[in-house]
C-alpha positions in Angstrom: -4.7 22.2 14.7 -8.0 21.4 13.1 -9.7 18.2 14.2 -10.0 17.0 10.5 -6.3 17.5 10.0 -5.4 15.6 13.1 -7.7 12.7 12.0 -6.3 12.8 8.5 -2.6 12.7 9.8 -3.4 10.0 12.3 -5.0 7.8 9.6 -2.1 8.5 7.2 0.5 7.5 9.8 -1.4 4.2 10.5 -1.6 3.4 6.8 2.1 4.2 6.3 3.4 2.3 9.3 5.3 -0.9 8.6 7.0 -3.5 10.7 10.6 -2.7 11.7 13.1 -5.5 12.0 15.2 -5.4 15.1 17.2 -8.7 14.9 20.9 -9.2 15.3 22.5 -9.3 11.9 25.8 -10.8 10.8 28.1 -10.8 7.7 28.1 -14.4 6.4 31.8 -14.5 5.5 34.7 -16.5 6.9 37.3 -14.1 5.6 37.2 -10.5 6.8 40.8 -9.2 7.1 42.2 -8.5 9.5 39.7 -9.7 12.1 38.6 -13.1 10.7 40.3 -15.8 8.7 38.6 -19.2 9.3 39.0 -21.4 6.2 37.1 -24.7 6.0 38.8 -28.0 5.0 37.9 -31.5 3.9 38.9 -34.5 6.0 42.4 -34.5 4.4 43.2 -30.9 5.0 42.4 -29.5 1.6 40.4 -26.3 1.5 36.8 -26.8 0.3 36.4 -25.5 -3.3 33.6 -25.0 -5.7 29.9 -25.7 -5.8 30.4 -29.3 -4.6 30.6 -27.8 -1.1 28.3 -25.5 0.7 28.1 -23.6 4.0 25.2 -22.2 6.1 25.1 -20.0 9.2 23.0 -21.3 12.1 22.2 -19.2 15.2 20.0 -18.8 18.2 19.5 -17.1 21.6 20.7 -20.3 23.3 23.4 -22.7 22.4 21.1 -25.7 22.3 18.4 -24.1 20.1 20.1 -23.2 16.8 18.3 -22.9 13.5 19.3 -21.6 10.1 19.7 -17.9 10.0 17.7 -16.0 7.4 18.7 -13.5 4.7 17.4 -10.1 6.0 16.3 -9.1 2.5 14.5 -12.2 1.4 13.6 -13.9 4.7 14.9 -17.2 3.3 17.7 -19.6 4.2 21.0 -18.8 2.4 23.3 -21.7 1.4 26.6 -20.5 -0.1 29.1 -22.4 -2.3 32.8 -22.2 -1.6 35.2 -20.2 -3.7 37.8 -21.7 -6.0 41.5 -21.1 -6.6 42.8 -18.5 -4.1 39.3 -18.3 -2.6 39.2 -22.1 -1.8 38.2 -22.7 1.8 36.2 -19.4 1.9 32.6 -18.4 1.4 31.0 -15.0 1.6 28.2 -12.7 0.7 27.3 -9.0 1.3 23.8 -10.1 2.4 23.0 -9.6 6.1 22.0 -12.8 8.0 19.5 -12.4 10.8 19.1 -14.4 14.0 15.4 -13.7 14.6 15.4 -14.7 18.2 18.1 -12.2 19.2 17.4 -8.5 19.4 19.6 -6.1 17.5 23.1 -5.6 19.0 22.4 -8.7 21.1 24.6 -11.7 21.7 23.8 -14.7 19.6 25.1 -18.3 19.6 26.4 -19.1 16.2 27.8 -22.1 14.2 28.8 -22.5 10.6 27.8 -25.8 9.0 29.4 -27.1 5.8 28.8 -30.2 3.7 29.5 -32.0 0.4 26.5 -31.1 -1.8 27.0 -34.3 -3.8 25.6 -36.2 -0.8 22.6 -33.9 -0.2 21.1 -30.4 -0.8 21.2 -29.4 2.9 23.3 -30.0 6.0 20.4 -31.9 7.6 20.2 -34.3 4.5 23.8 -35.2 4.7 23.9 -35.5 8.5 21.0 -37.9 8.4 22.9 -40.3 6.1 25.6 -40.8 8.8 28.3 -41.3 6.2 30.4 -38.2 6.9 31.0 -35.5 4.4 29.8 -32.8 6.7 31.1 -30.7 9.6 30.5 -27.8 11.8 32.4 -25.1 13.6 32.7 -25.0 17.3 29.8 -23.0 18.9 30.7 -19.4 19.5 29.0 -16.3 20.7 29.1 -12.9 18.9 27.4 -9.6 19.1 25.3 -8.8 16.0 24.5 -5.6 14.3 21.2 -3.7 14.1 20.4 -1.8 10.9 17.1 -0.4 12.3 18.6 0.9 15.5 19.3 4.6 16.0 22.1 5.0 15.2 22.3 1.9 12.9 25.0 -0.7 13.5 26.2 -2.6 10.5 26.0 -6.4 10.3 28.9 -7.7 12.3 31.6 -10.2 11.2 31.6 -13.7 12.7 34.2 -12.9 15.3 35.0 -16.1 17.2 34.6 -18.4 14.2 37.5 -20.9 13.9 38.6 -23.1 11.0 37.2 -26.7 10.9 37.2 -29.8 8.8 34.5 -32.1 7.4 34.2 -35.7 8.6 35.6 -38.3 6.2 33.1 -39.9 3.9 32.6 -43.6 4.8 31.2 -45.3 1.7 28.3 -47.6 2.0 29.2 -51.2 1.1 27.8 -52.4 -2.2 25.1 -55.0 -2.4 27.7 -57.6 -3.7 30.0 -56.8 -0.8 27.2 -57.4 1.7 26.2 -60.6 -0.1 29.7 -61.9 -0.2 30.2 -61.1 3.5 26.9 -62.8 4.4 27.6 -65.9 2.3 31.1 -66.2 3.8 29.6 -66.0 7.3 27.0 -68.7 6.5 29.6 -71.0 5.0 31.9 -70.5 8.0 29.1 -71.3 10.4 28.0 -74.4 8.5 31.6 -75.7 8.2 32.1 -75.2 11.9 29.1 -77.3 12.9 30.5 -80.3 11.1 
């Protein structure tokens, strides 16, 4: 080959090179017949339904270092609403979710987290309130896919996910209830001193 051609081809290959993603990827669905059926329920055993409830997939290389998985296409967190009617208790998307810390075809620790969106926009918001209305699946380990491997392996279902329920919501007492309780305690203490 001519030296100019080699230089031109080398330069072209450098300019056309792009980063290749090699993370473990998963299907973010809790119903994949016949291998997965893990509905999510409220504290009273009713399947979660509609946009008032949401789910998010968390994952990591170690069970004590989970973080939200990211949509492989957008690189963003993906929070899904629950279905309604016959789809109540279930969520799902065709988007591949990546656990960035785990290489393709690797074992990742996973957990699905769900919450009542009327209490907060994210799981962390609702958890920080300490009032209930949120829940998470048991931790489980699953092998992910690798769409950039040769040969490619499709995003894998959440094999190992089990059904779970949200914690009951414990309402905060109203200002008047706290005032009445405090006034009653003061009256009782004053009466007792007499």
